[in-house]
VOGU-3710 file (C-alpha; in Angstrom, 3 decimals, decimal comma):
1> xxxxxxxxxx> 32,560/18,611/5,929  34,936/15,858/5,074  33,872/12,274/4,821  35,798/9,791/6,855  36,686/6,284/5,709  34,571/4,952/8,561  31,347/6,412/7,137  32,097/5,012/3,658  32,599/1,545/5,098  29,357/1,677/7,065
11> xxxxxxxxxx> 27,308/2,641/3,977  29,007/-0,023/1,889  28,230/-2,733/4,434  24,538/-1,814/4,590  24,142/-1,886/0,806  25,245/-5,509/0,324  21,998/-6,807/-1,184  21,686/-7,065/-4,934  19,185/-4,522/-6,304  17,311/-7,275/-8,153
21> xxxxxxxxxx> 17,096/-9,630/-5,172  14,217/-9,584/-2,736  14,896/-8,770/0,888  14,400/-12,358/2,036  16,334/-15,153/3,679  14,946/-17,717/1,207  17,465/-20,214/-0,201  16,211/-19,546/-3,718  17,735/-16,075/-3,830  21,193/-17,665/-3,779
31> xxxxxxxxxx> 20,413/-19,055/-7,224  18,312/-16,365/-8,862  17,613/-12,669/-9,276  14,586/-10,756/-10,498  14,629/-10,608/-14,288  12,628/-7,373/-14,135  12,404/-5,384/-10,875  8,827/-4,424/-11,768  7,701/-8,034/-12,331  8,182/-10,032/-9,133
41> xxxxxxxxxx> 7,075/-13,244/-10,862  9,995/-13,502/-13,324  13,254/-14,805/-11,844  16,494/-15,398/-13,743  18,762/-18,310/-12,834  22,272/-17,139/-11,937  23,798/-20,369/-13,251  22,236/-20,845/-16,707  20,619/-17,362/-17,150  17,207/-18,931/-17,879
51> xxxxxxxxxx> 14,192/-16,790/-16,912  11,381/-18,708/-15,230  7,914/-17,584/-14,172  6,657/-18,397/-10,708  8,999/-16,512/-8,424  11,556/-17,922/-6,037  9,553/-21,137/-5,589  9,948/-21,945/-9,287  13,666/-21,117/-9,284  14,136/-23,608/-6,440
61> xxxxxxxxxx> 12,304/-26,222/-8,508  14,491/-25,300/-11,495  17,711/-25,799/-9,515  16,404/-28,988/-7,848  15,553/-30,427/-11,267  11,785/-30,715/-10,757  10,794/-28,393/-13,616  12,927/-27,028/-16,458  16,010/-28,516/-14,826  19,154/-26,385/-14,658
71> xxxxxxxxxx> 21,983/-28,257/-16,350  24,632/-26,229/-14,506  23,458/-26,852/-10,930  25,616/-29,075/-8,758  24,294/-31,969/-6,701  24,913/-29,887/-3,550  22,693/-27,111/-4,957  20,006/-29,625/-5,929  19,963/-31,138/-2,437  19,813/-27,689/-0,835
81> xxxxxxxxxx> 16,800/-26,664/-2,943  15,018/-30,014/-2,532  15,398/-29,751/1,244  13,976/-26,225/1,190  11,015/-27,356/-0,938  10,376/-30,407/1,272  10,628/-28,305/4,435  7,958/-25,918/3,137  5,772/-28,835/2,056  6,086/-30,518/5,476
91> xxxxxxxxxx> 5,336/-27,249/7,264  2,191/-26,765/5,198  1,097/-30,374/5,851  1,706/-30,005/9,613  -0,390/-26,839/9,636  -3,242/-28,587/7,805  -3,022/-31,588/10,176  -3,242/-29,194/13,121  -6,369/-27,544/11,680  -7,897/-30,960/10,964
101> xxxxxxxxxx> -7,255/-32,029/14,564  -8,897/-28,851/15,868  -11,918/-29,412/13,642  -12,200/-33,033/14,802  -12,483/-31,846/18,414  -15,522/-29,718/17,629  -18,795/-31,636/17,891  -21,507/-30,226/15,685  -24,566/-32,361/16,179  -28,276/-31,754/16,137
111> xxxxxxxxxx> -28,769/-33,824/19,293  -28,588/-30,781/21,525  -31,880/-28,918/21,930  -32,170/-25,257/22,826  -34,607/-24,236/25,523  -36,218/-20,958/24,468  -37,350/-20,185/28,021  -33,713/-20,143/29,129  -32,841/-17,915/26,184  -35,479/-15,369/27,240
121> xxxxxxxxxx> -33,795/-15,114/30,614  -30,397/-14,382/29,088  -31,435/-12,380/26,002  -34,685/-10,783/27,128  -38,068/-11,331/25,508  -37,822/-12,726/21,996  -39,964/-10,986/19,410  -42,406/-13,126/17,445  -41,710/-13,402/13,726  -43,147/-10,638/11,583
131> xxxxxxxxxx> -46,452/-11,824/10,177  -47,153/-8,907/7,848  -44,456/-7,234/5,801  -44,450/-4,553/3,101  -44,697/-7,032/0,212  -47,685/-8,728/1,826  -49,902/-5,792/0,776  -49,616/-6,992/-2,829  -50,162/-10,739/-2,302  -53,211/-12,660/-1,174
141> xxxxxxxxxx> -52,762/-14,608/2,001  -52,866/-18,329/1,396  -53,912/-20,983/3,844  -50,729/-22,737/4,906  -52,412/-26,130/4,757  -52,970/-25,957/0,980  -50,300/-26,260/-1,679  -51,634/-23,457/-3,859  -49,403/-20,621/-5,058  -50,377/-17,117/-4,019
151> xxxxx> -51,599/-14,808/-6,783  -50,477/-11,230/-6,961  -53,102/-8,545/-6,763  -53,123/-6,038/-9,570  -53,675/-2,448/-8,482
//
C-alpha cells in the first residue's frame, strides 16, 4: 500500500493541537501550556516562561496583570484576558442571582397547617408512633410530667 499525499495532509490537519495544551477553547491556552502533562495545575506562560500554579485561570490573571504580572504581555493581551475573566465572573454572578430569585419565590412559612385526616385519605392509615422499642427493656419508664432522668436497670 502506498500512502497518498492526501492522507498525510488529513492527519497533519487533525493533529494541530499542542501536546501540552488542553483540548479547550479557553482564551488562556493562547498564552500558556502545561508545564507538566501529568500535573494539570501547573501552566507555563508562553511569553515569559514563568510557571504558575492554578491552571488556565491563573495564567489569564498572570497575563492580565492581576497576579504575578507578565512583563512581556501586550495591552491587547491584557485586555483580552481581563475580558475573559470578567465574562466568567459576570456569568457566575448571573447564575447566583437566578438561584436567589428562585429561592425568593419559594414561601416556607409555618402558617400553613396540615390536616392529618386528609393525609389518611391520600396515604392510608398512619401508624401511631412506636411506644416500646428494644432499648426500652433496659430503662425504667418515667412519667412524662416529671423532669427526672431515667435510670438504667442492671441485669
